A tleap script that builds the chain and sets N, CA, C and O, in Angstrom:
source leaprc.protein.ff14SB
mol = sequence {
  NMET VAL ARG LEU PRO LEU SER PRO ALA GLU
  LEU GLU ARG GLY GLU ARG LEU GLY ALA LEU
  LEU ARG GLN ALA ARG GLY ASP ARG SER MET
  VAL GLU VAL ALA LEU THR ALA GLY ILE SER
  PRO GLU THR LEU ARG LYS ILE GLU THR GLY
  ARG VAL ALA THR PRO SER PHE ALA THR ILE
  ALA ALA VAL THR THR ALA LEU GLY LEU SER
  LEU ASP GLU VAL TRP ALA ALA VAL SER ALA
  GLY ALA ASP ALA ALA VAL ALA CSER
}
set mol.1.N position { 24.223 18.288 51.235 }
set mol.1.CA position { 24.566 18.031 49.877 }
set mol.1.C position { 23.945 17.459 48.872 }
set mol.1.O position { 23.306 16.443 49.147 }
set mol.2.N position { 23.957 17.942 47.428 }
set mol.2.CA position { 22.571 17.544 46.643 }
set mol.2.C position { 22.470 16.399 46.192 }
set mol.2.O position { 23.297 16.376 45.280 }
set mol.3.N position { 21.952 15.359 46.248 }
set mol.3.CA position { 22.348 13.893 45.572 }
set mol.3.C position { 21.699 13.568 43.992 }
set mol.3.O position { 20.565 13.458 43.526 }
set mol.4.N position { 23.063 13.483 43.478 }
set mol.4.CA position { 22.165 12.988 41.588 }
set mol.4.C position { 21.478 12.313 41.634 }
set mol.4.O position { 21.704 11.440 42.471 }
set mol.5.N position { 20.122 12.170 40.797 }
set mol.5.CA position { 19.468 11.081 40.715 }
set mol.5.C position { 20.732 9.639 39.946 }
set mol.5.O position { 21.859 9.723 39.459 }
set mol.6.N position { 19.822 8.501 40.185 }
set mol.6.CA position { 20.238 7.786 40.019 }
set mol.6.C position { 20.002 7.462 38.578 }
set mol.6.O position { 19.115 8.074 37.983 }
set mol.7.N position { 20.742 6.522 37.940 }
set mol.7.CA position { 20.554 6.404 36.015 }
set mol.7.C position { 20.244 5.500 36.218 }
set mol.7.O position { 20.675 4.879 37.189 }
set mol.8.N position { 19.427 5.060 35.459 }
set mol.8.CA position { 18.440 3.769 34.941 }
set mol.8.C position { 19.522 2.298 35.219 }
set mol.8.O position { 19.230 1.208 35.711 }
set mol.9.N position { 20.782 2.789 34.701 }
set mol.9.CA position { 21.714 1.466 34.726 }
set mol.9.C position { 22.088 1.173 36.629 }
set mol.9.O position { 22.109 0.144 37.304 }
set mol.10.N position { 22.364 2.799 37.000 }
set mol.10.CA position { 22.490 1.900 38.185 }
set mol.10.C position { 21.283 1.390 39.593 }
set mol.10.O position { 21.518 1.185 40.784 }
set mol.11.N position { 20.236 1.333 38.961 }
set mol.11.CA position { 18.964 1.464 39.410 }
set mol.11.C position { 18.783 -0.491 39.116 }
set mol.11.O position { 18.435 -1.350 39.925 }
set mol.12.N position { 19.124 -0.614 37.868 }
set mol.12.CA position { 19.404 -1.893 37.993 }
set mol.12.C position { 20.306 -2.602 38.122 }
set mol.12.O position { 20.370 -3.721 37.613 }
set mol.13.N position { 20.957 -2.211 38.652 }
set mol.13.CA position { 22.262 -3.024 39.134 }
set mol.13.C position { 21.766 -3.076 40.468 }
set mol.13.O position { 21.921 -4.209 40.923 }
set mol.14.N position { 21.216 -2.272 41.290 }
set mol.14.CA position { 20.204 -2.118 42.241 }
set mol.14.C position { 19.498 -3.677 42.415 }
set mol.14.O position { 19.853 -4.690 43.017 }
set mol.15.N position { 18.361 -3.343 41.603 }
set mol.15.CA position { 17.948 -4.682 41.809 }
set mol.15.C position { 18.491 -6.024 41.650 }
set mol.15.O position { 18.249 -6.993 42.370 }
set mol.16.N position { 19.320 -5.974 40.536 }
set mol.16.CA position { 19.664 -7.305 40.610 }
set mol.16.C position { 21.107 -7.966 42.428 }
set mol.16.O position { 21.279 -9.037 43.011 }
set mol.17.N position { 21.548 -6.941 42.531 }
set mol.17.CA position { 22.420 -7.080 43.460 }
set mol.17.C position { 21.477 -7.141 44.977 }
set mol.17.O position { 22.119 -7.266 46.020 }
set mol.18.N position { 19.843 -7.041 45.048 }
set mol.18.CA position { 19.061 -7.052 45.814 }
set mol.18.C position { 18.145 -8.536 45.916 }
set mol.18.O position { 17.713 -9.034 46.956 }
set mol.19.N position { 18.015 -8.988 44.731 }
set mol.19.CA position { 17.710 -10.127 43.967 }
set mol.19.C position { 19.035 -10.997 44.320 }
set mol.19.O position { 19.059 -11.996 45.040 }
set mol.20.N position { 19.723 -10.619 43.900 }
set mol.20.CA position { 21.109 -11.953 44.530 }
set mol.20.C position { 21.280 -12.313 46.219 }
set mol.20.O position { 21.407 -13.417 46.747 }
set mol.21.N position { 21.228 -10.822 46.907 }
set mol.21.CA position { 20.856 -10.727 48.590 }
set mol.21.C position { 20.076 -11.923 49.186 }
set mol.21.O position { 20.218 -12.741 50.096 }
set mol.22.N position { 18.988 -11.553 48.011 }
set mol.22.CA position { 17.845 -12.668 48.721 }
set mol.22.C position { 17.532 -13.655 48.343 }
set mol.22.O position { 16.437 -14.058 48.735 }
set mol.23.N position { 18.260 -14.446 47.487 }
set mol.23.CA position { 18.245 -15.528 47.076 }
set mol.23.C position { 19.450 -16.093 48.019 }
set mol.23.O position { 19.394 -17.113 48.706 }
set mol.24.N position { 20.147 -15.528 47.941 }
set mol.24.CA position { 21.883 -16.303 48.737 }
set mol.24.C position { 20.961 -15.900 50.434 }
set mol.24.O position { 21.778 -15.387 51.198 }
set mol.25.N position { 19.974 -15.990 50.892 }
set mol.25.CA position { 19.621 -14.859 52.207 }
set mol.25.C position { 18.725 -16.782 52.227 }
set mol.25.O position { 18.718 -17.440 53.267 }
set mol.26.N position { 18.218 -17.210 51.166 }
set mol.26.CA position { 17.239 -18.758 51.417 }
set mol.26.C position { 16.105 -18.734 52.615 }
set mol.26.O position { 15.165 -17.962 52.425 }
set mol.27.N position { 16.106 -19.398 53.658 }
set mol.27.CA position { 15.215 -19.065 54.239 }
set mol.27.C position { 15.656 -18.185 55.745 }
set mol.27.O position { 14.731 -17.761 56.438 }
set mol.28.N position { 16.530 -18.044 56.010 }
set mol.28.CA position { 17.209 -16.977 56.864 }
set mol.28.C position { 16.225 -15.889 57.054 }
set mol.28.O position { 15.616 -15.181 56.253 }
set mol.29.N position { 16.242 -15.951 58.203 }
set mol.29.CA position { 15.100 -14.175 58.290 }
set mol.29.C position { 15.993 -13.346 58.038 }
set mol.29.O position { 17.175 -13.459 58.363 }
set mol.30.N position { 15.439 -12.340 57.365 }
set mol.30.CA position { 15.928 -11.175 57.328 }
set mol.30.C position { 16.699 -10.529 58.444 }
set mol.30.O position { 17.804 -9.993 58.361 }
set mol.31.N position { 15.717 -10.706 59.804 }
set mol.31.CA position { 16.342 -10.126 60.823 }
set mol.31.C position { 17.656 -10.690 61.420 }
set mol.31.O position { 18.511 -10.050 62.033 }
set mol.32.N position { 17.653 -11.926 61.142 }
set mol.32.CA position { 18.990 -12.767 61.471 }
set mol.32.C position { 19.742 -12.186 60.644 }
set mol.32.O position { 20.538 -11.294 60.939 }
set mol.33.N position { 19.548 -12.658 59.497 }
set mol.33.CA position { 20.787 -11.914 58.600 }
set mol.33.C position { 21.360 -10.403 58.946 }
set mol.33.O position { 22.568 -10.279 59.151 }
set mol.34.N position { 20.413 -9.160 59.013 }
set mol.34.CA position { 20.711 -8.275 59.074 }
set mol.34.C position { 21.581 -7.969 60.679 }
set mol.34.O position { 22.545 -7.212 60.794 }
set mol.35.N position { 20.947 -8.766 61.805 }
set mol.35.CA position { 21.680 -8.921 63.129 }
set mol.35.C position { 23.064 -9.238 63.139 }
set mol.35.O position { 23.854 -8.931 64.031 }
set mol.36.N position { 23.319 -9.881 62.079 }
set mol.36.CA position { 24.735 -10.692 61.896 }
set mol.36.C position { 25.650 -9.865 61.152 }
set mol.36.O position { 26.849 -9.784 61.419 }
set mol.37.N position { 24.881 -9.047 59.902 }
set mol.37.CA position { 25.333 -8.093 59.614 }
set mol.37.C position { 25.855 -6.907 60.274 }
set mol.37.O position { 26.874 -6.333 59.891 }
set mol.38.N position { 25.100 -6.517 61.340 }
set mol.38.CA position { 25.695 -5.000 62.292 }
set mol.38.C position { 24.336 -4.336 61.598 }
set mol.38.O position { 23.857 -3.606 62.466 }
set mol.39.N position { 23.638 -4.288 60.583 }
set mol.39.CA position { 22.240 -3.334 60.487 }
set mol.39.C position { 21.510 -3.370 60.812 }
set mol.39.O position { 21.422 -4.186 61.731 }
set mol.40.N position { 20.177 -2.553 60.448 }
set mol.40.CA position { 18.986 -3.024 60.366 }
set mol.40.C position { 18.068 -3.641 59.435 }
set mol.40.O position { 18.024 -3.329 58.245 }
set mol.41.N position { 17.311 -4.545 59.995 }
set mol.41.CA position { 16.314 -4.948 59.450 }
set mol.41.C position { 15.927 -4.432 57.719 }
set mol.41.O position { 15.993 -4.776 56.539 }
set mol.42.N position { 15.434 -3.203 58.789 }
set mol.42.CA position { 15.012 -2.317 57.134 }
set mol.42.C position { 15.903 -1.874 56.827 }
set mol.42.O position { 15.265 -0.822 56.842 }
set mol.43.N position { 16.856 -1.580 56.525 }
set mol.43.CA position { 18.032 -1.439 55.841 }
set mol.43.C position { 18.434 -2.799 54.833 }
set mol.43.O position { 19.212 -2.597 53.901 }
set mol.44.N position { 18.044 -3.764 54.990 }
set mol.44.CA position { 18.181 -5.166 54.484 }
set mol.44.C position { 17.186 -4.856 53.469 }
set mol.44.O position { 17.333 -4.457 52.314 }
set mol.45.N position { 15.871 -5.195 54.320 }
set mol.45.CA position { 14.724 -4.937 53.718 }
set mol.45.C position { 14.678 -4.359 52.070 }
set mol.45.O position { 14.269 -5.012 51.110 }
set mol.46.N position { 15.377 -2.533 52.027 }
set mol.46.CA position { 15.840 -1.893 51.268 }
set mol.46.C position { 16.413 -2.485 50.169 }
set mol.46.O position { 15.928 -2.873 49.106 }
set mol.47.N position { 17.735 -2.489 50.692 }
set mol.47.CA position { 18.231 -3.323 49.991 }
set mol.47.C position { 17.573 -4.536 48.485 }
set mol.47.O position { 17.505 -4.450 47.258 }
set mol.48.N position { 17.245 -5.474 49.448 }
set mol.48.CA position { 16.705 -6.877 49.195 }
set mol.48.C position { 15.609 -5.828 47.858 }
set mol.48.O position { 15.678 -6.183 46.681 }
set mol.49.N position { 14.902 -4.886 48.159 }
set mol.49.CA position { 13.912 -4.917 47.258 }
set mol.49.C position { 13.837 -3.612 46.170 }
set mol.49.O position { 12.902 -3.122 45.537 }
set mol.50.N position { 15.951 -3.147 46.313 }
set mol.50.CA position { 16.106 -1.961 45.253 }
set mol.50.C position { 15.652 -0.716 45.609 }
set mol.50.O position { 15.533 0.179 44.773 }
set mol.51.N position { 15.375 -0.566 46.830 }
set mol.51.CA position { 15.056 1.244 47.270 }
set mol.51.C position { 16.144 1.626 47.297 }
set mol.51.O position { 16.402 2.508 46.478 }
set mol.52.N position { 17.189 1.195 48.158 }
set mol.52.CA position { 18.724 1.712 48.300 }
set mol.52.C position { 19.504 0.558 47.245 }
set mol.52.O position { 19.918 -0.569 47.515 }
set mol.53.N position { 19.526 1.362 45.863 }
set mol.53.CA position { 20.058 1.092 44.890 }
set mol.53.C position { 21.649 0.762 44.942 }
set mol.53.O position { 22.291 -0.076 44.309 }
set mol.54.N position { 22.113 1.828 46.036 }
set mol.54.CA position { 23.825 2.266 45.998 }
set mol.54.C position { 23.977 2.292 47.667 }
set mol.54.O position { 23.871 3.267 48.411 }
set mol.55.N position { 24.162 1.379 47.887 }
set mol.55.CA position { 24.397 1.029 49.252 }
set mol.55.C position { 25.879 1.021 50.087 }
set mol.55.O position { 26.853 0.558 49.494 }
set mol.56.N position { 25.974 1.333 50.919 }
set mol.56.CA position { 27.633 1.703 51.227 }
set mol.56.C position { 29.010 0.745 51.040 }
set mol.56.O position { 28.717 -0.018 51.960 }
set mol.57.N position { 29.933 0.359 50.681 }
set mol.57.CA position { 31.253 -0.874 50.533 }
set mol.57.C position { 30.458 -1.251 52.015 }
set mol.57.O position { 29.782 -2.280 52.018 }
set mol.58.N position { 30.497 -0.804 52.697 }
set mol.58.CA position { 30.662 -1.438 54.413 }
set mol.58.C position { 29.666 -1.874 54.651 }
set mol.58.O position { 29.678 -2.677 55.584 }
set mol.59.N position { 28.458 -1.632 54.048 }
set mol.59.CA position { 27.149 -2.529 54.283 }
set mol.59.C position { 27.269 -3.787 53.449 }
set mol.59.O position { 26.890 -4.736 54.136 }
set mol.60.N position { 27.564 -4.086 52.505 }
set mol.60.CA position { 27.740 -4.639 51.369 }
set mol.60.C position { 28.664 -5.740 51.971 }
set mol.60.O position { 28.465 -6.942 52.148 }
set mol.61.N position { 29.607 -5.043 52.198 }
set mol.61.CA position { 30.525 -6.007 52.394 }
set mol.61.C position { 30.233 -7.048 54.040 }
set mol.61.O position { 30.776 -8.141 54.199 }
set mol.62.N position { 29.408 -6.487 54.964 }
set mol.62.CA position { 28.805 -6.425 55.928 }
set mol.62.C position { 27.910 -7.511 55.993 }
set mol.62.O position { 27.926 -8.266 56.965 }
set mol.63.N position { 27.008 -7.684 54.903 }
set mol.63.CA position { 25.753 -8.027 54.033 }
set mol.63.C position { 26.528 -9.853 53.673 }
set mol.63.O position { 26.280 -10.909 54.256 }
set mol.64.N position { 27.556 -9.558 52.420 }
set mol.64.CA position { 28.270 -10.770 52.301 }
set mol.64.C position { 28.640 -11.081 52.978 }
set mol.64.O position { 28.372 -12.277 52.869 }
set mol.65.N position { 29.429 -10.929 54.204 }
set mol.65.CA position { 30.031 -11.885 54.932 }
set mol.65.C position { 29.129 -12.485 55.696 }
set mol.65.O position { 29.265 -13.708 55.718 }
set mol.66.N position { 27.857 -11.866 56.621 }
set mol.66.CA position { 27.237 -12.503 56.890 }
set mol.66.C position { 26.520 -13.975 56.238 }
set mol.66.O position { 26.277 -15.091 56.697 }
set mol.67.N position { 26.351 -13.334 54.999 }
set mol.67.CA position { 26.035 -14.763 53.605 }
set mol.67.C position { 26.593 -15.738 53.414 }
set mol.67.O position { 26.075 -16.709 52.862 }
set mol.68.N position { 27.825 -15.691 53.849 }
set mol.68.CA position { 29.412 -16.272 53.213 }
set mol.68.C position { 29.201 -16.142 51.975 }
set mol.68.O position { 28.719 -17.043 51.289 }
set mol.69.N position { 29.595 -14.806 51.458 }
set mol.69.CA position { 29.684 -14.361 49.697 }
set mol.69.C position { 30.894 -13.966 50.120 }
set mol.69.O position { 31.354 -13.669 51.223 }
set mol.70.N position { 31.497 -14.039 48.575 }
set mol.70.CA position { 32.571 -13.168 48.245 }
set mol.70.C position { 31.974 -12.064 47.993 }
set mol.70.O position { 30.756 -11.981 47.833 }
set mol.71.N position { 32.969 -10.878 47.918 }
set mol.71.CA position { 32.846 -9.406 46.773 }
set mol.71.C position { 32.920 -9.611 45.653 }
set mol.71.O position { 32.243 -9.066 44.781 }
set mol.72.N position { 33.995 -10.666 45.463 }
set mol.72.CA position { 34.194 -10.605 43.655 }
set mol.72.C position { 32.989 -11.232 43.332 }
set mol.72.O position { 32.145 -10.564 42.736 }
set mol.73.N position { 32.773 -12.319 43.598 }
set mol.73.CA position { 31.444 -13.010 43.051 }
set mol.73.C position { 29.804 -12.362 43.185 }
set mol.73.O position { 28.959 -12.770 42.389 }
set mol.74.N position { 29.578 -11.734 43.831 }
set mol.74.CA position { 29.153 -10.576 43.783 }
set mol.74.C position { 28.652 -9.147 42.842 }
set mol.74.O position { 27.584 -8.787 42.347 }
set mol.75.N position { 30.058 -8.573 42.904 }
set mol.75.CA position { 30.368 -8.012 41.640 }
set mol.75.C position { 29.989 -8.335 40.469 }
set mol.75.O position { 29.153 -7.884 39.686 }
set mol.76.N position { 30.923 -9.416 40.451 }
set mol.76.CA position { 30.625 -10.192 38.996 }
set mol.76.C position { 29.255 -10.469 38.875 }
set mol.76.O position { 28.781 -10.566 37.743 }
set mol.77.N position { 28.733 -10.573 39.604 }
set mol.77.CA position { 26.975 -11.331 39.199 }
set mol.77.C position { 26.511 -10.291 39.062 }
set mol.77.O position { 25.951 -10.162 37.974 }
set mol.78.N position { 26.479 -9.289 39.815 }
set mol.78.CA position { 25.818 -8.023 39.741 }
set mol.78.C position { 26.136 -6.967 38.178 }
set mol.78.O position { 25.333 -6.399 37.437 }
set mol.79.N position { 27.389 -7.033 38.145 }
set mol.79.CA position { 27.387 -6.595 36.767 }
set mol.79.C position { 27.758 -6.917 35.730 }
set mol.79.O position { 28.301 -6.217 34.875 }
set mol.80.N position { 27.421 -8.355 35.689 }
set mol.80.CA position { 26.990 -8.595 34.315 }
set mol.80.C position { 26.542 -8.696 33.828 }
set mol.80.O position { 26.886 -9.286 32.803 }
set mol.81.N position { 24.998 -8.142 34.042 }
set mol.81.CA position { 23.638 -7.387 33.405 }
set mol.81.C position { 24.299 -6.224 32.891 }
set mol.81.O position { 24.077 -6.038 31.694 }
set mol.82.N position { 24.867 -5.589 33.314 }
set mol.82.CA position { 25.119 -4.104 33.153 }
set mol.82.C position { 25.888 -4.566 32.122 }
set mol.82.O position { 25.273 -4.504 31.057 }
set mol.83.N position { 26.882 -4.961 32.035 }
set mol.83.CA position { 27.836 -5.525 30.632 }
set mol.83.C position { 26.873 -6.161 29.676 }
set mol.83.O position { 26.803 -5.633 28.566 }
set mol.84.N position { 26.179 -7.120 29.899 }
set mol.84.CA position { 25.525 -7.504 28.863 }
set mol.84.C position { 24.388 -6.270 27.805 }
set mol.84.O position { 24.064 -6.111 26.628 }
set mol.85.N position { 24.167 -5.724 28.979 }
set mol.85.CA position { 23.297 -4.536 28.456 }
set mol.85.C position { 23.830 -2.888 27.560 }
set mol.85.O position { 23.315 -2.012 26.866 }
set mol.86.N position { 25.009 -3.201 28.076 }
set mol.86.CA position { 25.865 -2.549 26.764 }
set mol.86.C position { 26.516 -2.542 25.578 }
set mol.86.O position { 26.868 -1.732 24.720 }
set mol.87.N position { 26.585 -4.271 25.912 }
set mol.87.CA position { 27.082 -5.094 24.501 }
set mol.87.C position { 25.963 -4.774 23.635 }
set mol.87.O position { 26.255 -4.100 22.647 }
set mol.88.N position { 24.743 -5.106 23.781 }
set mol.88.CA position { 22.903 -5.224 22.632 }
set mol.88.C position { 23.134 -3.682 22.069 }
set mol.88.O position { 22.316 -3.177 21.300 }
savepdb mol mol.pdb
quit
């Protein structure tokens, strides 16, 4: 299966997601949060840095649960920037 290139909007949304998760992690170690979520620390690092701009739903659900975040709140925060860009 060939993966289509991500659009600039998808890349920006991935960066916003990564920044939000990094901020929510605070002073907890990446290893601690990743292991709690059941993913590898490398996967979490890639998500936080925007290198994985479109992680799977299950991965994001696990990370948000480990961080005590609501999926609704995360989606609202991540998609808010896209809505502002479209309105401009």
